[in-house]
DOMI-185494 format. One line per field, with one value per residue (C-alpha): residue number from 1; x, y, z. Coordinates in steps of 0.05 Angstrom, whole numbers, plus 5000, padded with zeros to 4 digits. Layout:
# DOMI-185494
resi: c(NUM|...)
xx: c(X|...)
yy: c(Y|...)
zz: c(Z|...)
***
This chain:
# DOMI-185494
resi: c(1|2|3|4|5|6|7|8|9|10|11|12|13|14|15|16|17|18|19|20|21|22|23|24|25|26|27|28|29|30|31|32|33|34|35|36|37|38|39|40|41|42|43|44|45|46|47|48|49|50|51|52|53|54|55|56|57|58|59|60|61|62|63|64|65|66|67|68|69|70|71|72|73|74|75|76|77|78|79|80|81|82|83|84|85|86|87|88|89|90|91|92|93|94|95|96|97|98|99|100|101|102|103|104|105|106|107|108|109|110|111|112|113|114|115|116|117|118|119|120|121|122|123|124|125|126|127|128|129|130|131|132|133|134|135|136|137|138|139|140|141|142|143|144|145|146|147|148|149|150|151|152|153|154|155|156|157|158|159|160|161|162|163|164|165|166|167|168|169|170|171|172|173|174|175|176|177|178|179|180|181|182|183|184|185|186|187|188|189|190|191|192|193|194|195|196|197|198|199|200|201|202|203|204|205|206|207|208|209|210|211|212|213|214|215|216|217|218|219|220|221|222|223|224|225|226|227|228|229|230|231|232|233|234|235|236|237|238|239|240|241|242|243|244|245|246|247|248|249|250|251|252|253|254|255|256|257|258|259|260|261|262|263|264|265|266|267|268|269|270|271|272|273|274|275|276|277|278|279|280|281|282|283|284|285|286|287|288|289|290|291|292|293|294|295|296|297|298|299|300|301|302|303|304|305|306|307|308|309|310|311|312|313|314|315|316|317|318|319|320|321|322|323|324|325|326|327|328|329|330|331|332|333|334|335|336|337|338|339|340|341|342|343|344|345|346|347|348|349|350|351|352|353|354|355|356|357|358|359|360|361|362|363|364|365|366|367|368|369|370|371|372|373|374|375|376|377|378|379|380|381|382|383|384|385|386|387|388|389|390|391|392|393|394|395|396|397|398|399|400|401|402|403|404|405|406|407|408|409|410|411|412|413|414|415|416|417|418|419|420|421|422|423|424|425|426|427|428|429|430|431|432|433|434|435|436|437|438|439|440|441|442|443|444|445|446|447|448|449|450|451|452|453|454|455|456|457|458|459|460|461|462|463|464|465|466|467|468|469|470|471|472|473|474|475|476|477|478|479|480|481|482|483|484|485|486|487|488|489|490)
xx: c(5000|5028|5052|5016|4951|4979|5011|4942|4914|4965|4952|4877|4885|4930|4881|4818|4796|4861|4833|4769|4807|4853|4796|4760|4819|4857|4802|4813|4881|4871|4802|4821|4864|4807|4758|4807|4814|4738|4733|4786|4758|4687|4713|4751|4690|4633|4667|4645|4664|4615|4577|4600|4537|4551|4623|4602|4551|4603|4652|4599|4582|4655|4659|4593|4592|4644|4587|4544|4599|4607|4532|4539|4601|4573|4508|4549|4595|4549|4537|4611|4634|4586|4593|4669|4693|4722|4791|4771|4720|4775|4820|4764|4756|4824|4799|4755|4811|4860|4809|4796|4870|4876|4816|4834|4908|4896|4838|4881|4919|4854|4822|4761|4734|4682|4739|4748|4674|4678|4742|4711|4651|4697|4738|4672|4655|4722|4717|4647|4670|4735|4704|4651|4694|4754|4713|4680|4745|4786|4732|4724|4799|4813|4809|4760|4812|4839|4773|4767|4840|4840|4776|4802|4860|4807|4793|4868|4877|4822|4858|4925|4892|4865|4934|4969|4918|4931|5007|5008|4967|5021|5054|5121|5096|5041|4998|5018|4979|5024|5019|4945|4931|4987|4957|4888|4919|4954|4906|4943|5000|4961|4917|4978|5009|4946|4939|5010|5008|4938|4939|4990|4940|4881|4807|4769|4768|4697|4675|4712|4679|4609|4595|4639|4636|4711|4736|4805|4812|4790|4841|4896|4876|4875|4944|4972|4941|4945|5007|5016|4977|4912|4857|4802|4761|4755|4740|4686|4654|4651|4622|4569|4550|4548|4502|4458|4449|4429|4456|4413|4438|4462|4403|4384|4374|4298|4306|4346|4291|4235|4263|4242|4301|4350|4305|4348|4412|4384|4364|4433|4465|4424|4432|4503|4539|4499|4489|4563|4557|4511|4569|4598|4670|4672|4644|4703|4749|4712|4711|4770|4804|4739|4726|4797|4793|4727|4760|4811|4871|4910|4900|4975|4972|4908|4945|4990|4933|4895|4957|4956|4883|4899|4955|4906|4857|4913|4936|4864|4848|4913|4891|4823|4858|4895|4833|4777|4791|4799|4744|4695|4655|4597|4639|4682|4621|4576|4631|4661|4593|4582|4650|4636|4569|4602|4658|4607|4567|4628|4651|4584|4594|4666|4648|4594|4645|4705|4706|4700|4767|4832|4843|4774|4792|4847|4797|4755|4813|4828|4755|4758|4820|4783|4724|4768|4805|4739|4713|4774|4774|4699|4654|4708|4744|4688|4640|4690|4684|4613|4579|4615|4598|4524|4505|4516|4546|4482|4461|4530|4537|4467|4483|4545|4506|4452|4505|4542|4480|4455|4525|4539|4470|4481|4552|4527|4471|4515|4571|4522|4483|4532|4558|4486|4474|4534|4509|4439|4455|4522|4555|4498|4513|4540|4477|4451|4511|4510|4438|4457|4518|4479|4422|4472|4506|4439|4419|4485|4485|4413|4404|4467|4493|4568|4600|4671|4698|4633|4619|4572|4517|4525|4517|4455|4426|4437|4398|4343|4326|4307|4279|4232|4220|4162|4165|4200|4269|4262|4199|4233|4290|4242|4206|4273|4284|4354|4337|4388|4417|4391|4426|4452|4493|4529)
yy: c(5000|5068|5114|5171|5148|5159|5225|5247|5226|5271|5330|5323|5318|5379|5427|5386|5355|5378|5448|5424|5392|5451|5501|5456|5454|5519|5562|5534|5563|5637|5639|5685|5729|5739|5754|5805|5836|5840|5872|5924|5940|5947|5993|6036|6043|6052|6077|6019|5946|5894|5851|5780|5754|5794|5771|5698|5707|5739|5682|5629|5663|5664|5589|5569|5614|5568|5518|5569|5577|5502|5496|5545|5509|5439|5462|5484|5424|5379|5431|5450|5377|5360|5425|5433|5364|5341|5370|5441|5443|5421|5477|5528|5508|5540|5610|5620|5589|5642|5697|5671|5673|5744|5769|5737|5751|5825|5833|5858|5906|5935|5936|5896|5835|5832|5809|5748|5732|5742|5701|5643|5646|5643|5587|5548|5557|5529|5473|5454|5450|5414|5362|5339|5342|5310|5249|5243|5253|5204|5150|5153|5150|5085|5014|4968|4934|5002|5040|5037|5055|5113|5143|5136|5183|5238|5219|5216|5286|5312|5281|5310|5378|5375|5354|5411|5460|5439|5438|5509|5532|5513|5571|5548|5557|5608|5604|5672|5737|5773|5717|5696|5731|5690|5627|5643|5654|5586|5559|5598|5548|5483|5522|5545|5475|5445|5501|5488|5412|5387|5412|5357|5302|5277|5283|5224|5166|5149|5222|5223|5159|5162|5237|5262|5198|5206|5134|5153|5205|5153|5101|5154|5175|5102|5089|5152|5137|5061|5048|5000|4935|4904|4948|4928|4892|4958|4997|4946|4957|5031|5016|4972|5029|5078|5029|5022|5097|5099|5169|5202|5268|5273|5274|5331|5328|5329|5268|5235|5248|5224|5162|5097|5061|5097|5101|5057|5087|5155|5128|5099|5164|5205|5160|5136|5191|5255|5251|5243|5308|5272|5226|5286|5282|5353|5379|5347|5386|5452|5453|5406|5452|5461|5386|5370|5425|5396|5328|5356|5367|5431|5487|5489|5417|5419|5441|5380|5332|5359|5347|5275|5272|5293|5242|5188|5203|5201|5133|5107|5128|5094|5031|5036|5039|4975|4939|4962|4914|4856|4867|4902|4966|4937|4903|4964|5008|4971|4948|5017|5050|5002|5019|5093|5086|5048|5101|5158|5122|5111|5183|5208|5167|5190|5263|5254|5222|5265|5301|5237|5204|5234|5184|5192|5254|5214|5159|5212|5232|5158|5148|5209|5178|5111|5148|5184|5119|5083|5143|5141|5066|5064|5121|5172|5124|5079|5134|5162|5104|5085|5145|5131|5057|5059|5108|5100|5157|5194|5201|5210|5286|5297|5248|5288|5353|5323|5295|5362|5404|5360|5355|5429|5447|5399|5425|5497|5481|5439|5490|5545|5508|5459|5508|5518|5442|5433|5488|5457|5383|5386|5318|5287|5327|5267|5224|5253|5227|5160|5148|5161|5115|5058|5066|5066|5003|4967|4996|4978|4908|4892|4932|4957|4911|4898|4935|4909|4884|4895|4936|4995|4955|4896|4943|4972|4903|4892|4955|4937|4878|4932|4984|4934|4886|4839|4849|4809|4836|4839|4881|4926|4939|4954|5005|5040|5101|5078|5016|4976|4912|4846|4805|4757|4812|4820)
zz: c(5000|4980|5035|4997|5028|5098|5077|5054|5122|5156|5110|5118|5193|5204|5172|5185|5250|5284|5282|5315|5372|5379|5388|5438|5486|5472|5502|5573|5590|5574|5607|5665|5620|5570|5627|5654|5584|5578|5647|5631|5563|5592|5647|5597|5551|5600|5663|5707|5714|5688|5739|5752|5720|5656|5655|5663|5607|5561|5574|5563|5497|5475|5489|5458|5396|5367|5360|5323|5272|5269|5254|5196|5169|5174|5140|5080|5078|5037|4982|4977|4977|4919|4880|4883|4905|4971|4957|4940|4996|5045|5020|5028|5101|5115|5097|5159|5201|5177|5188|5259|5276|5251|5290|5357|5350|5340|5390|5448|5403|5377|5446|5423|5457|5402|5356|5400|5392|5316|5314|5352|5305|5244|5275|5284|5210|5190|5241|5218|5146|5162|5208|5158|5095|5127|5149|5081|5042|5084|5084|5008|4994|5031|5003|5040|5084|5108|5110|5186|5199|5149|5178|5249|5232|5236|5308|5322|5292|5339|5399|5377|5368|5439|5465|5428|5454|5525|5513|5484|5543|5593|5630|5602|5530|5515|5577|5606|5603|5554|5502|5503|5436|5404|5435|5407|5337|5336|5283|5230|5224|5209|5160|5121|5122|5090|5039|5015|5014|4997|4924|4909|4925|4883|4899|4927|4877|4896|4883|4816|4792|4820|4822|4765|4723|4711|4708|4684|4739|4790|4766|4767|4838|4861|4834|4866|4934|4936|4894|4837|4838|4819|4847|4798|4852|4890|4827|4809|4877|4862|4793|4826|4872|4814|4777|4838|4843|4769|4758|4811|4839|4911|4959|5004|5079|5066|5022|5077|5127|5081|5048|5081|5049|5096|5158|5204|5177|5198|5266|5275|5252|5301|5362|5353|5315|5321|5396|5413|5454|5502|5520|5557|5531|5504|5569|5604|5557|5559|5635|5648|5699|5738|5740|5764|5816|5840|5843|5891|5845|5864|5813|5799|5774|5731|5668|5670|5687|5627|5584|5608|5589|5519|5514|5537|5480|5428|5453|5455|5383|5359|5396|5362|5295|5312|5337|5291|5233|5282|5334|5287|5295|5335|5389|5402|5406|5454|5501|5508|5516|5575|5606|5598|5633|5690|5696|5699|5752|5795|5783|5809|5872|5879|5873|5925|5973|5956|6024|6063|6045|6023|5967|5934|5892|5858|5843|5809|5764|5748|5728|5682|5648|5641|5611|5560|5542|5529|5490|5444|5433|5423|5398|5380|5334|5308|5289|5238|5188|5208|5175|5109|5112|5127|5071|4996|4955|4938|5011|5043|5037|5066|5122|5141|5139|5184|5231|5234|5246|5304|5332|5333|5361|5419|5429|5433|5481|5527|5524|5544|5597|5626|5679|5702|5700|5746|5792|5795|5798|5833|5839|5799|5735|5697|5706|5640|5603|5640|5617|5544|5546|5576|5525|5468|5492|5490|5422|5389|5417|5396|5332|5296|5240|5235|5176|5180|5113|5075|5013|5016|4982|5029|5088|5056|5049|5124|5139|5090|5136|5186|5138|5104|5161|5147|5071|5017|5006|4931|4934|4985|4938|4882|4925|4939|4896|4880|4838|4878|4850|4877|4929|4877|4846|4912)
***
């Protein structure tokens, strides 16, 4: 297998999901400095200091407006990926990232905290585009036997982005008051790296063949990415999918919601992929320092514990890449959902008892590490290839748009309300996430088909047993708007 495929995974990652992970974690370290900047700017403008409630609201808005930008970006990802191709759309995602870096980097110099808000919004737009297009691009470029591993590189890039965000926020690096604008402008470097390197790689072979009907371009892209060898079996699979689609244009989100032929794929997408925010992992990162302080870790050590948390997620996603083609998607999902539910339950008990025994706070931290490890090996890694595998080409862009919109809405709401949830529920704040993890373990174990090693059409056949339950399979396929080939063709 050509090393170009893994070079592409790196290039996609550095300007794609890496940016998402970076923005999630980088906002933690300069929190007090930015609040101080807002307070001073407000005092200079209006002659009086803002109330603590106003300051908290402004900070929550800075954190959560990133999700509004992400919602706008992810809503546009499907159109851009179809209209201009995966490659050009990925390159375009770097434009709002560069704009964001300029706005936040110059905010203190210009004396405008509004520039931080605008910069976070722009960063969200770039992150929403990059997250969806990266997953789609990577999944469509990989041969079947490497589909899971290639897609998981997106999850690894997110974890590396979070780690780098925590590392840059250390006092020994950029985590001091004089350098917080430089810290907030760190996204400029990965954006420039991708803009300079991605043009040397081809577009997705699956996009070139099925959407653009460019067989020669597809074969050329396959040889460049996969190296020399006999790849006709993979190309024949793409041709079969193209024939099954019968030249239909890419579907819209409305088509996705209405079509019975993808009903259980949509249910799976919503429950397993789109609701990843309800797992609670991003809340751990957004408010990591607060959670560790509540667990009893001294404030001077929280930065380093958070750095260890980022390292744990990187290691876990790498482990997922090693295991996914052996254990399968379904097994990794339901087992790790169950472990996460158990960890959250024990964490709730540990937080409740943290003042009773001196060793309990350290148990809380250990449980958070176990939670993040299970998250990386299970949902964080497996979801990356799953969306590509359960939808055929005509529905895939719409599926990514739907996933992104739901994901970013949830991220915004949880980012805005999680501090108030913590204040209201106290030590029981993670019960919400525990309930979701346990429910997903049961759903995946009982309902989700295994997709490991199967073609897109074989996976669709598995879901058709659910979509057309109680009907003859042949008649079900005939009712589908895609005129799918019969089972015997598979």
